[in-house]
ZAMARGU-4260 file (C-alpha; in steps of 0.2 Angstrom, whole numbers, plus 5000, padded with zeros to 4 digits):
<rodrens>
0) 5040/5079/4869 | 5030/5093/4877 | 5024/5082/4891 | 5042/5076/4895 | 5047/5095/4896
5) 5032/5098/4908 | 5036/5084/4919 | 5055/5089/4919 | 5050/5106/4925 | 5038/5099/4938
10) 5052/5088/4945 | 5064/5103/4946 | 5051/5114/4954 | 5047/5100/4967 | 5065/5097/4971
15) 5069/5115/4973 | 5054/5118/4984 | 5059/5103/4994 | 5077/5109/4996 | 5071/5126/5002
20) 5060/5117/5016 | 5074/5106/5021 | 5086/5120/5024 | 5076/5135/5029 | 5060/5127/5038
25) 5065/5117/5053 | 5050/5105/5053 | 5036/5101/5041 | 5026/5086/5036 | 5018/5080/5020
30) 5004/5067/5019 | 4994/5062/5004 | 4975/5059/5005 | 4967/5058/4988 | 4952/5067/4982
35) 4937/5057/4979 | 4939/5058/4960 | 4954/5047/4962 | 4945/5033/4972 | 4938/5018/4962
40) 4924/5014/4975 | 4920/5032/4979 | 4901/5030/4975 | 4901/5015/4988 | 4909/5023/5003
45) 4901/5034/5017 | 4896/5049/5007 | 4884/5040/4996 | 4884/5023/5003 | 4882/5013/5019
50) 4878/5022/5035 | 4868/5010/5046 | 4872/5015/5063 | 4873/5032/5072 | 4880/5025/5089
55) 4891/5010/5094 | 4891/5004/5112 | 4904/4990/5114 | 4899/4983/5097 | 4880/4985/5098
60) 4874/4995/5083 | 4861/5008/5087 | 4852/5015/5072 | 4845/5033/5070 | 4827/5026/5073
65) 4833/5016/5088 | 4842/5031/5096 | 4826/5041/5095 | 4819/5030/5108 | 4834/5030/5120
70) 4838/5043/5133 | 4854/5053/5133 | 4860/5044/5148 | 4859/5027/5138 | 4869/5034/5124
75) 4882/5043/5135 | 4901/5041/5132 | 4901/5036/5151 | 4892/5020/5145 | 4906/5017/5132
80) 4895/5024/5118 | 4904/5031/5102 | 4894/5043/5092 | 4896/5040/5073 | 4893/5056/5063
85) 4901/5064/5048 | 4915/5072/5058 | 4920/5055/5065 | 4920/5047/5048 | 4930/5061/5040
90) 4942/5059/5054 | 4943/5040/5051 | 4947/5043/5033 | 4961/5056/5037 | 4968/5044/5050
95) 4968/5030/5037 | 4979/5040/5025 | 4989/5052/5036 | 4991/5046/5054 | 5007/5037/5059
100) 5005/5040/5078 | 5024/5044/5077 | 5030/5028/5070 | 5042/5037/5058 | 5053/5038/5074
105) 5055/5019/5075 | 5055/5016/5056 | 5067/5030/5052 | 5077/5035/5067 | 5079/5018/5075
110) 5076/5005/5061 | 5084/5016/5048 | 5072/5011/5033 | 5079/5026/5023 | 5097/5024/5029
115) 5101/5009/5019 | 5101/5007/5000 | 5083/5013/4999 | 5084/5032/4997 | 5070/5044/4999
120) 5077/5054/4984 | 5076/5038/4973 | 5058/5035/4979 | 5053/5053/4974 | 5063/5051/4958
125) 5053/5035/4954 | 5036/5043/4958 | 5040/5058/4947 | 5046/5046/4933 | 5028/5039/4932
130) 5023/5055/4924 | 5006/5054/4932 | 5002/5036/4926 | 5001/5028/4943 | 5006/5011/4948
135) 5003/4998/4961 | 5021/4993/4962 | 5033/5008/4962 | 5050/5002/4956 | 5064/5011/4964
140) 5083/5012/4961 | 5095/5007/4975 | 5107/5019/4981 | 5120/5007/4985 | 5125/4988/4983
145) 5120/4976/4997 | 5120/4957/4999 | 5106/4949/5010 | 5107/4930/5012 | 5112/4923/4995
150) 5106/4938/4985 | 5116/4953/4980 | 5107/4969/4975 | 5117/4981/4964 | 5118/4999/4965
155) 5106/5006/4952 | 5096/4990/4952 | 5077/4993/4952 | 5067/4984/4966 | 5049/4981/4967
160) 5043/4990/4983 | 5024/4987/4981 | 5021/5005/4986 | 5006/5012/4977 | 5005/5029/4968
165) 4988/5034/4960 | 4986/5041/4943 | 4991/5059/4944 | 4999/5057/4961 | 5017/5062/4966
170) 5020/5051/4981 | 5015/5034/4988 | 4999/5032/4997 | 5001/5028/5016 | 5019/5035/5017
175) 5019/5052/5025 | 5036/5061/5026 | 5042/5072/5040 | 5057/5083/5040 | 5065/5088/5057
180) 5081/5099/5057 | 5085/5093/5039 | 5082/5074/5042 | 5069/5066/5032 | 5058/5053/5040
185) 5046/5041/5033 | 5031/5034/5042 | 5017/5022/5038 | 4998/5023/5039 | 4984/5011/5036
190) 4983/5015/5018 | 5000/5008/5014 | 4993/4990/5017 | 4974/4992/5015 | 4972/5001/4999
195) 4979/4998/4982 | 4979/5006/4964 | 4968/4997/4951 | 4981/4998/4937 | 4967/4997/4924
200) 4961/5015/4928 | 4975/5021/4940 | 4962/5024/4954 | 4963/5019/4972 | 4953/5005/4979
205) 4950/5009/4997 | 4950/4994/5009 | 4958/4982/4996 | 4973/4972/5001 | 4989/4979/4994
210) 4996/4962/4989 | 5011/4970/4981 | 5018/4979/4996 | 5036/4971/4999 | 5037/4974/5017
215) 5050/4961/5021 | 5062/4967/5008 | 5060/4985/5013 | 5064/4982/5031 | 5078/4970/5026
220) 5086/4985/5017 | 5085/4995/5033 | 5102/4999/5042 | 5095/4992/5058 | 5082/4979/5054
225) 5087/4970/5069 | 5076/4982/5079 | 5062/4971/5072 | 5069/4955/5079 | 5054/4950/5089
230) 5045/4946/5073 | 5058/4934/5066 | 5065/4917/5071 | 5077/4924/5084 | 5072/4915/5100
235) 5088/4916/5109 | 5098/4931/5106 | 5113/4925/5117 | 5119/4914/5103 | 5123/4930/5093
240) 5135/4936/5107 | 5153/4935/5102 | 5169/4939/5112 | 5169/4957/5106 | 5151/4960/5111
245) 5148/4974/5123 | 5143/4972/5141 | 5128/4980/5149 | 5120/4980/5166 | 5103/4970/5167
250) 5088/4974/5177 | 5095/4965/5192 | 5112/4973/5190 | 5120/4958/5183 | 5132/4958/5168
255) 5126/4953/5151 | 5132/4955/5133 | 5122/4962/5118 | 5122/4952/5102 | 5135/4955/5089
260) 5128/4969/5078 | 5133/4963/5061 | 5129/4944/5064 | 5112/4948/5072 | 5108/4960/5058
265) 5112/4948/5044 | 5101/4934/5053 | 5086/4946/5054 | 5088/4952/5036 | 5089/4934/5031
270) 5071/4930/5038 | 5063/4947/5033 | 5069/4945/5015 | 5060/4928/5014 | 5043/4936/5017
275) 5032/4935/5001 | 5025/4952/4995 | 5009/4957/5003 | 5014/4948/5019 | 5017/4955/5037
280) 5020/4948/5054 | 5010/4959/5066 | 5013/4949/5082 | 5029/4949/5093 | 5030/4930/5097
285) 5049/4927/5092 | 5042/4917/5077 | 5042/4922/5059 | 5024/4918/5054 | 5019/4932/5043
290) 5001/4932/5037 | 4994/4940/5021 | 4989/4958/5024 | 4970/4959/5027 | 4957/4969/5019
295) 4947/4983/5027 | 4930/4978/5021 | 4926/4975/5039 | 4907/4978/5041 | 4899/4963/5049
300) 4915/4953/5049 | 4919/4952/5067 | 4928/4945/5077 | 4944/4952/5069 | 4961/4946/5064
305) 4965/4929/5058 | 4963/4922/5075 | 4948/4932/5080 | 4958/4941/5094 | 4949/4957/5090
310) 4933/4953/5098 | 4931/4965/5113 | 4927/4984/5114 | 4920/4996/5102 | 4914/4991/5085
315) 4915/4972/5090 | 4934/4973/5092 | 4938/4981/5076 | 4945/4996/5086 | 4956/4983/5096
320) 4963/4976/5080 | 4967/4993/5072 | 4975/4998/5088 | 4986/4982/5089 | 4994/4986/5072
325) 5000/5003/5078 | 5004/4999/5096 | 5012/4982/5094 | 5016/4980/5075 | 5024/4997/5072
330) 5035/5000/5087 | 5044/4985/5095 | 5050/4996/5110 | 5032/4997/5116 | 5034/4979/5122
335) 5049/4982/5132 | 5040/4983/5149 | 5034/4965/5146 | 5049/4957/5137 | 5054/4947/5152
340) 5036/4939/5154 | 5033/4937/5135 | 5050/4933/5128 | 5061/4929/5143 | 5072/4943/5138
345) 5078/4955/5151 | 5071/4973/5148 | 5089/4980/5147 | 5094/4967/5135 | 5078/4970/5125
350) 5080/4989/5123 | 5099/4988/5121 | 5097/4976/5107 | 5085/4987/5098 | 5095/5003/5100
355) 5113/4998/5099 | 5113/5001/5080 | 5100/5014/5078 | 5101/5024/5062 | 5100/5041/5071
360) 5115/5044/5083 | 5103/5052/5095 | 5094/5035/5098 | 5110/5024/5097 | 5114/5016/5113
365) 5132/5015/5118 | 5136/5003/5133 | 5152/5013/5136 | 5140/5027/5142 | 5138/5018/5159
370) 5120/5020/5158 | 5107/5006/5157 | 5098/5005/5140 | 5082/5010/5149 | 5089/5026/5157
375) 5097/5031/5140 | 5081/5028/5131 | 5070/5038/5143 | 5082/5053/5140 | 5078/5052/5121
380) 5061/5045/5120 | 5049/5058/5112 | 5035/5050/5123 | 5044/5046/5140 | 5028/5044/5149
385) 5025/5027/5140 | 5036/5013/5133 | 5040/5014/5115 | 5041/5030/5104 | 5024/5030/5097
390) 5010/5041/5104 | 5003/5029/5117 | 4992/5029/5132 | 4994/5017/5146 | 4977/5008/5150
395) 4971/5007/5168 | 4978/4989/5169 | 4995/4993/5163 | 5008/4984/5163 | 4996/4969/5162
400) 4988/4965/5145 | 4969/4963/5141 | 4957/4959/5127 | 4956/4978/5124 | 4975/4979/5121
405) 4987/4964/5120 | 5001/4975/5125 | 4992/4986/5138 | 4993/5001/5127 | 4982/5012/5116
410) 4988/5023/5102 | 4981/5040/5104 | 4988/5057/5099 | 4988/5072/5111 | 4974/5084/5108
415) 4962/5069/5104 | 4952/5058/5115 | 4958/5041/5121 | 4955/5029/5107 | 4946/5042/5096
420) 4957/5040/5081 | 4955/5021/5082 | 4936/5022/5084 | 4936/5034/5069 | 4945/5023/5058
425) 4934/5008/5063 | 4919/5018/5059 | 4926/5023/5042 | 4932/5005/5038 | 4914/4999/5041
430) 4908/5010/5027 | 4919/5003/5014 | 4911/4993/5000 | 4922/4984/4987 | 4919/4989/4969
435) 4912/4976/4958 | 4926/4966/4948 | 4926/4969/4930 | 4921/4951/4925 | 4908/4946/4912
440) 4896/4935/4921 | 4878/4932/4917 | 4864/4933/4930 | 4861/4915/4927 | 4878/4910/4932
445) 4877/4920/4948 | 4861/4912/4952 | 4868/4894/4949 | 4883/4899/4959 | 4872/4904/4974
450) 4863/4888/4973 | 4879/4878/4973 | 4885/4888/4988 | 4870/4882/4997 | 4870/4864/4991
455) 4889/4862/4995 | 4886/4868/5013 | 4897/4883/5011 | 4883/4893/5020 | 4885/4883/5036
460) 4900/4894/5040 | 4899/4908/5028 | 4882/4913/5032 | 4870/4928/5029 | 4873/4944/5021
465) 4892/4945/5026 | 4895/4927/5023 | 4902/4923/5041 | 4894/4915/5056 | 4906/4926/5066
470) 4913/4911/5075 | 4931/4905/5079 | 4935/4887/5073 | 4948/4877/5082 | 4964/4876/5071
475) 4963/4857/5072 | 4945/4857/5065 | 4950/4869/5051 | 4965/4859/5047 | 4977/4874/5046
480) 4994/4875/5055 | 4991/4883/5072 | 5007/4894/5072 | 4997/4910/5068 | 4983/4905/5080
485) 4995/4903/5094 | 5004/4919/5091 | 4997/4928/5106 | 4998/4913/5118 | 5011/4921/5129
490) 4999/4935/5134 | 4991/4923/5146 | 5006/4925/5158 | 5001/4943/5161 | 4982/4943/5158
495) 4970/4955/5166 | 4951/4959/5165 | 4948/4971/5151 | 4945/4989/5155 | 4947/5005/5146
500) 4945/5024/5149 | 4928/5032/5144 | 4928/5038/5125 | 4927/5056/5131 | 4944/5055/5141
505) 4956/5068/5134 | 4974/5064/5129 | 4985/5067/5139 | 4975/5057/5152 | 4970/5068/5167
510) 4971/5061/5185 | 4957/5050/5190 | 4949/5047/5173 | 4933/5037/5172 | 4937/5019/5170
515) 4925/5007/5161 | 4924/4988/5161 | 4922/4981/5144 | 4907/4969/5143 | 4909/4951/5137
520) 4891/4948/5132 | 4895/4947/5113 | 4909/4933/5115 | 4912/4918/5126 | 4926/4911/5137
525) 4929/4899/5123 | 4931/4913/5110 | 4945/4920/5121 | 4953/4903/5123 | 4953/4901/5104
530) 4957/4919/5099 | 4972/4920/5111 | 4977/4901/5112 | 4975/4902/5131 | 4973/4887/5143
535) 4983/4875/5133 | 4973/4878/5117 | 4981/4877/5099 | 4970/4892/5096 | 4958/4895/5081
540) 4954/4904/5065 | 4939/4915/5063 | 4927/4912/5049 | 4931/4926/5037 | 4917/4936/5028
545) 4918/4935/5009 | 4915/4953/5005 | 4928/4959/4992 | 4938/4943/4991 | 4941/4947/4973
550) 4953/4960/4979 | 4962/4949/4992 | 4970/4934/4983 | 4980/4924/4988 | 4969/4915/5000
555) 4968/4906/5017 | 4974/4910/5034 | 4992/4908/5029 | 4990/4917/5012 | 4997/4901/5004
560) 4983/4898/4991 | 4989/4907/4975 | 4988/4903/4957 | 4993/4915/4943 | 4986/4918/4926
565) 4993/4902/4919 | 4985/4888/4929 | 4998/4875/4923 | 5014/4884/4929 | 5010/4899/4940
570) 5007/4888/4955 | 5009/4893/4974 | 5019/4907/4981 | 5035/4901/4972 | 5025/4902/4955
575) 5017/4919/4958 | 5022/4932/4971 | 5040/4926/4972 | 5041/4928/4953 | 5033/4945/4953
580) 5017/4938/4946 | 5000/4943/4955 | 4989/4929/4960 | 4973/4927/4949 | 4958/4929/4960
585) 4947/4917/4949 | 4961/4903/4949 | 4966/4906/4967 | 4948/4904/4972 | 4946/4889/4961
590) 4961/4881/4971 | 4951/4884/4987 | 4938/4872/4982 | 4946/4860/4969 | 4956/4847/4978
595) 4968/4842/4964 | 4973/4860/4960 | 4975/4864/4979 | 4987/4849/4981 | 4998/4856/4967
600) 4998/4873/4976 | 5003/4864/4992 | 5017/4854/4983 | 5024/4870/4976 | 5024/4879/4993
605) 5032/4864/5001 | 5046/4864/4988 | 5052/4880/4995 | 5063/4879/5011 | 5060/4897/5015
610) 5041/4895/5014 | 5042/4879/5025 | 5052/4890/5038 | 5038/4903/5037 | 5025/4889/5039
615) 5016/4895/5023 | 5008/4879/5015 | 4991/4883/5009 | 4983/4868/5017 | 4967/4865/5027
620) 4950/4871/5024 | 4946/4855/5015 | 4929/4859/5009 | 4929/4853/4990 | 4917/4857/4976
625) 4924/4847/4962 | 4921/4832/4951 | 4926/4820/4964 | 4912/4827/4975 | 4899/4826/4961
630) 4900/4844/4955 | 4902/4848/4937 | 4915/4860/4930 | 4901/4872/4926 | 4894/4872/4944
635) 4912/4874/4951 | 4914/4889/4939 | 4898/4896/4944 | 4902/4895/4963 | 4919/4904/4960
640) 4911/4918/4950 | 4897/4920/4963 | 4909/4921/4977 | 4920/4934/4968 | 4905/4945/4966
645) 4901/4946/4984 | 4902/4964/4992 | 4893/4962/5008 | 4878/4972/5002 | 4867/4961/4992
650) 4868/4942/4991
</rodrens>
């Protein structure tokens, strides 16, 4: 009873303080970064753990001992060198938890993620209702009734958001809030997707995949989710034009009509709501092919992303991947300058479609204004010097795209240096070590599993300390659908040689900054062909490192290999995530190597029309360790237990 009164008092005080700030302070921001005592793998991160390099030069690691034999000129930022020290690592962790690069403007003012049934007040109410217990799936009441596709969500109904709140926390991680002139805006940071709460102890596992995050549903509930249409199956927006649609002037001063707001919104919502929990589509290819959110146990796991597109630049391409999520995945307007080449959509149509139903009237485009959409947007854009609303910097090759940035832009905040925040979060992620799973496994079983791993040939690809040969395998060879491997194929139309500004270049970028060419000695032309599906290639998939796979189920490039706690009925995405059941790491990994169990997973996935449209099958990677191949159940069990224990530190 006393605790209930205490929490009631806390809620009243917090709401009162919030109301005060809303009405009397014009602008403020709240972003949560946990103290180390709330982190499950605190003893394994950079303060007491892995620091194996003090400089990075285009992915070449330089240790403290090696640095002592080099001249200052060799380690200069003018050579592309990034110094890794405690300040950079501290900045990286802060960026991981707090930095949105301004994406709350797109998410809130344009997409309207808080202007539909999802209310910030109900999110706060749900967080406080936990009474300090913490959760990896914040359940939030809806503020109004809404029907999406064939499902009606009633007002007051609780939905699974997948937002994580640690024990003792008062707000979700990775979701900073900004208030400007009484309007509350929510942004998103790395931590929302790449950290989770271990519900056994309420602590945060930094770097682990948040397999609960219900991104598709959260965006479908937004009032203008059509702003995210480039990530869905809307290849031809002209078919959503009706007789009542409104006319605009295109780039060549011809007349065109914007798609019908309501019809287009419903169609985009229909696709978004079909995404499984823990999945996100980070590429703008007008194809809805979401992938499971990746982990951040990145050290030694280059090239990065499912296709290996993050291969060039600092930290072996990790900085390129980190940038891509914010520059491309969190701001659809950032691609407006290449919409004609990439999507065959006129720039005015592209911008007008995104802004015609913007949540905030300031950003809502009205054709009756007689302005072209681009002119209107320039007047309201918080960063008019670049396309999009995020804090972006044009690369020297802009508007063409390169290995350093598949959209020609780098997210960087004023007051920092170009790419400094991306480099910082890369350095920080490379220090993350997954905590050991709480599984009772003997040393003898682990030893046997290691032997099976070698005998079965797993180490031919998953080699060395990090269990990867750092190669990209053609999609046909791996046997997985090429749709995700081909997501960046259109970049070939506007491709240029990769170059970037020196790491010490300030933001805003001054006149005549030092421009550096990114070397290609760490990857080949064939890697580029496979990583970006250029030259008619079907693309490829990188050989994933296995550090921390215990924290990443479901498995495979399409995230389709999922088995829940009950091996007989919790099969595939329909039997796990779509029913609110988390995939079991052991049984899901077993399905990776057991052909009979995998076929059941594939059959379950293929039974879903929605999963078929998303091309989530769970097929491919047909390397079996089962009875048919001469392995006993004990050997299969030992292999799975061994793989689940891998952390990238000791074999």
